[in-house]
C-alpha positions in Angstrom: 13.2 -21.9 -15.0 11.7 -20.5 -18.3 11.6 -16.7 -19.0 7.9 -16.4 -18.7 8.1 -18.2 -15.4 10.7 -16.0 -14.2 8.7 -12.8 -15.1 5.8 -14.1 -13.2 8.1 -14.6 -10.1 9.3 -11.0 -10.6 5.9 -9.7 -10.8 5.0 -11.5 -7.5 8.0 -10.2 -5.9 7.3 -6.6 -7.1 3.8 -6.8 -5.6 5.2 -7.8 -2.3 8.3 -5.9 -2.1 7.5 -2.5 -4.1 5.9 -0.7 -1.1 8.9 -1.5 1.2 11.5 -0.6 -1.7 9.9 2.8 -2.3 9.5 3.5 1.3 13.1 2.8 2.1 14.3 4.7 -0.9 12.1 7.8 -0.2 13.8 7.9 3.2 17.1 8.3 1.6 16.4 10.6 -1.3 13.4 12.4 0.4 11.3 12.4 -2.9 8.6 9.9 -3.3 8.6 10.4 -7.1 12.3 9.8 -7.5 12.2 6.8 -5.0 9.5 5.1 -7.4 11.7 5.9 -10.5 14.7 4.3 -8.6 12.6 1.2 -7.8 11.3 0.8 -11.2 14.9 1.1 -12.5 15.9 -1.8 -10.3 13.0 -3.8 -11.5 14.1 -3.2 -15.2 17.6 -4.6 -14.2 16.0 -7.7 -12.6 13.9 -8.4 -15.7 17.2 -8.3 -17.6 19.3 -10.3 -15.2 17.3 -12.8 -13.5 16.2 -14.9 -16.4 19.9 -15.7 -17.0 21.4 -15.5 -13.5 18.4 -17.0 -11.6 16.3 -15.6 -8.7 18.3 -14.3 -5.8 17.9 -15.9 -2.4 16.7 -12.6 -1.1 15.1 -10.9 -4.0 13.9 -7.8 -2.0 17.3 -7.1 -0.8 18.7 -7.5 -4.2 16.3 -4.9 -5.6 16.9 -2.6 -2.7 20.7 -2.7 -3.2 20.3 -2.2 -7.0 18.2 0.8 -6.5 20.6 2.3 -3.9 23.4 1.8 -6.5 21.3 3.8 -9.0 20.6 6.6 -6.4 24.4 6.9 -6.0 24.8 7.3 -9.8 22.1 9.8 -10.1 23.5 11.9 -7.2 26.9 11.8 -8.7 25.4 13.0 -12.1 23.7 15.9 -10.1 26.8 16.7 -8.3 25.2 16.0 -4.9 27.3 13.0 -4.0 29.5 14.8 -1.3 26.4 15.7 0.6 24.7 12.4 0.4 27.5 10.1 0.1 27.9 9.5 3.9 24.1 8.9 4.3 24.0 6.4 1.4 27.2 4.7 2.4 25.6 3.8 5.7 22.5 2.5 4.0 24.2 0.5 1.2 25.8 -2.8 2.8 27.0 -5.1 0.2 29.1 -8.4 0.8 30.1 -9.2 -2.8 29.3 -8.7 -6.4 25.8 -7.0 -6.8 24.5 -9.7 -9.3 24.8 -12.6 -7.1 25.1 -10.9 -3.6 23.5 -11.9 -0.3 22.5 -8.6 1.2 21.9 -7.5 4.9 18.1 -7.1 5.6 17.0 -3.9 7.2 15.5 -4.5 10.6 11.7 -5.0 10.9 11.4 -1.6 12.9 13.4 0.2 10.3 11.0 -1.2 7.5 7.9 -0.4 9.7 8.9 3.2 10.1 9.6 3.7 6.5 6.2 2.2 5.4 4.4 4.3 7.9 6.0 7.4 6.6 5.0 6.4 3.0 1.5 5.8 4.1 1.2 9.4 5.6 2.8 11.0 2.6 0.8 9.2 0.0 -2.5 10.4 1.9 -1.2 14.0 2.5 -4.2 16.4 2.6 -2.2 18.8 0.2 -3.5 16.2 -2.5 -7.0 15.9 -3.8 -8.9 12.9 -2.7 -8.7 11.3 -6.2 -5.0 11.8 -6.2 -4.6 10.2 -2.7 -6.4 7.2 -3.6 -4.5 6.7 -7.0 -1.2 7.3 -5.3 -2.0 5.0 -2.3 -2.9 2.2 -4.6 0.2 2.7 -6.8 2.8 3.1 -4.1 1.3 0.9 -1.2 -0.9 -1.3 -3.1 1.5 -2.1 -5.9 -1.2 -1.8 -8.5 -0.2 -0.6 -12.1 -1.8 2.5 -13.7 -3.8 0.2 -15.9 -5.2 -1.9 -12.9 -6.2 1.4 -11.0 -8.0 2.7 -14.2 -9.7 -0.5 -14.7 -10.9 -0.8 -11.0 -12.3 2.7 -11.1 -13.5 2.8 -14.6 -11.4 5.7 -15.4 -9.3 6.4 -18.6 -5.8 5.2 -17.9 -4.2 8.6 -19.0 -6.5 10.2 -16.4 -5.1 8.0 -13.7 -1.5 8.6 -15.0 -1.9 12.3 -14.7 -3.2 12.2 -11.2 -0.3 10.2 -10.1 2.1 12.4 -12.0 0.4 15.6 -10.5 0.4 14.1 -7.1 4.1 13.4 -7.0 4.9 16.9 -8.4 2.7 18.5 -5.8 4.5 16.6 -2.9 7.7 17.7 -4.2 6.7 21.3 -4.7 5.0 21.6 -1.4 8.3 20.1 0.2 6.2 17.6 2.1 8.5 16.0 4.5 8.9 12.2 4.6 7.9 11.6 8.1 5.2 10.5 10.6 3.2 13.5 11.9 3.5 14.1 15.6 1.4 15.9 18.2 -2.0 17.5 17.2 -1.4 16.7 13.5 -1.3 13.0 13.9 -5.1 12.6 14.5 -6.1 14.7 11.5 -3.5 13.0 9.2 -4.5 9.6 10.4 -8.2 10.4 9.6 -6.9 11.3 6.0 -5.3 7.8 5.6 -8.3 6.0 6.9 -10.6 8.0 4.6 -8.6 7.0 1.7 -8.6 3.3 2.6 -12.4 3.5 3.3 -13.1 5.1 0.0 -11.3 2.4 -1.9 -13.3 -0.3 0.2 -16.5 1.4 -0.4 -15.9 1.6 -4.1 -15.5 -2.1 -4.3 -18.4 -2.8 -1.9 -21.0 -0.4 -3.8 -19.3 0.6 -7.1 -20.5 4.2 -8.2 -20.0 3.6 -11.8 -20.0 0.7 -14.5 -22.2 -2.4 -14.9 -20.9 -4.2 -11.9 -22.2 -2.9 -8.7 -19.5 -4.8 -6.7 -15.8 -5.0 -7.3 -14.3 -7.6 -4.7 -10.9 -7.0 -5.9 -10.9 -3.4 -4.5 -12.2 -4.5 -1.3 -9.3 -6.8 -1.0 -6.8 -4.2 -1.7 -8.4 -2.0 0.9 -8.2 -4.7 3.5 -4.6 -5.5 2.8 -3.9 -1.6 3.3 -5.9 -1.5 6.4 -4.1 -4.6 7.9 -0.8 -3.1 7.1 -1.6 0.2 8.8 -3.0 -1.7 11.8 0.4 -3.4 12.1 2.1 -0.2 11.8 0.0 2.0 14.2 -1.3 -0.8 16.7 -2.2 1.8 19.4 -4.8 3.8 17.2 -8.3 2.4 18.0 -9.9 3.7 14.8 -7.3 1.9 12.6 -8.6 -1.4 14.1 -12.2 -0.1 14.1 -11.8 0.4 10.3 -10.3 -3.0 9.8 -13.0 -4.6 11.8 -15.7 -3.0 9.7 -14.1 -3.9 6.4 -13.5 -7.6 7.6 -17.2 -7.9 8.7 -18.7 -6.3 5.5 -16.3 -8.3 3.3 -17.4 -11.4 4.9 -20.8 -11.0 3.2 -19.6 -10.2 -0.4 -20.4 -13.7 -1.7 -23.9 -13.7 -0.2 -24.8 -10.2 -1.6 -25.4 -11.3 -5.1 -27.8 -13.8 -6.4 -27.3 -16.3 -9.3 -27.8 -13.7 -12.0 -25.8 -11.1 -10.2 -28.8 -9.3 -8.7 -28.4 -7.7 -5.3 -29.5 -9.7 -2.1 -30.5 -7.7 0.8 -29.0 -8.5 4.2 -32.1 -10.2 5.7 -32.4 -12.3 2.6 -28.7 -13.4 2.4 -27.8 -17.1 2.9 -25.6 -16.9 6.0 -24.0 -20.2 5.1 -22.1 -18.2 2.2 -20.6 -15.7 4.7 -17.0 -16.0 5.2 -16.5 -17.1 8.9 -12.9 -16.5 8.9 -13.4 -12.8 7.9 -16.0 -12.5 10.7 -13.7 -13.8 13.3 -11.0 -11.6 12.2 -13.4 -8.6 12.2 -14.6 -9.4 15.7 -11.0 -9.8 16.9 -10.1 -6.4 15.3 -13.1 -4.8 17.0 -12.1 -6.3 20.4 -8.7 -4.7 20.0 -10.3 -1.2 19.0 -12.4 -1.5 22.2 -9.7 -2.2 24.5 -7.8 0.8 23.6 -8.3 4.0 25.5 -10.5 6.9 24.1 -13.9 7.4 22.8 -15.1 5.3 20.1 -14.9 6.8 16.5 -17.1 6.4 13.6 -15.4 3.3 12.1 -15.5 1.4 15.5 -19.1 2.3 16.0 -20.0 1.3 12.6 -18.0 -2.0 13.0 -19.9 -2.6 16.3 -23.3 -2.2 14.5 -22.1 -4.6 11.8 -21.0 -7.2 14.4 -24.5 -7.2 15.7 -25.6 -8.9 12.3 -22.5 -11.2 12.1 
C-alpha cells in the first residue's frame, strides 16, 4: 500500500475511532483536553509507523494502546504515576510488542458508557452554545477545526479558540466525566439534543453564506443523533429528534430546484424524497411513542412531519 493510500486509511480510521478513543482516554485521565491530545499523539505515531509496518489488524485498539502508553509517560513526568499506575495498568492490556500487537478490545458496554459520558461533557451547560456545538463536532463528529469553520462560515481561528476555551472551561470548572443522574439527567439531555438539533438546522436552513442548505451538516447531526439513540435507548425525546431529522433530511434533494432555488413542500417532487430515510424516521417515531411519558417537542414535531411523509 502506497503512503498516500495509507494516509487515506488512517484518515478513515480516525473518523471512525476518534470519539471512542477520546472517550476511553478521558475516563482514565479525567480531562477531555488531555485525552484529545493523547489521541492525536497516537495518530501522529500511526502516521509515522503504518506506512512502513502496515495497517494493524485492529487499528482502533492499536491507537488506544499507543495513547495509553503516552498517558503513562506523561503521568510519570508529572510525578503522578504512583497514584494512577494501578488504574492505567488495569486498562492497558498488551500481548506483545506495541508496533505489531493484537490488543484486547474493550467490551461494547464499556465503550458505550464512555461515549455517553463524552456526549454529556461536550454539551455541558457550563459552556456557551457555540462552544458546545464546536466541541461536539470536534470530539464526537471527528471533524477538524477547518471543517467546522467551513461548515459554519466562521474564521478557523475563531473555531479553534472556541474549542480551546471550551476545554479550559471544563477543566477549570472540574466538570466530572460522568453521566448525570436523577433530576439533572433531563436538563442535561435537553442540552445534548439542543446541540444536535442546532447542527441539523444550520444544515437544513443555513443562517449565513450563499448556500441556503448544507447537507453535510445534516448528515453530521443525524450521525450524532443515531449514536445518542443507541446509547440512551429508553429516552423518548432522543428517538423523537432522530425521527424528526430523518424525515426532514429525506426531502433535502427535493428542496432545491435546477438552479438551486428553494422549492416549497407542496411543490416538491416526492419521487425525489429518500424513502429509506422516511422509513427510518417513522420507525424512530414509533420507538418514541412506545416509551412512557408525555410527548416532548421533538416527538411532536416528528409526528407532524410524518403526516406529510
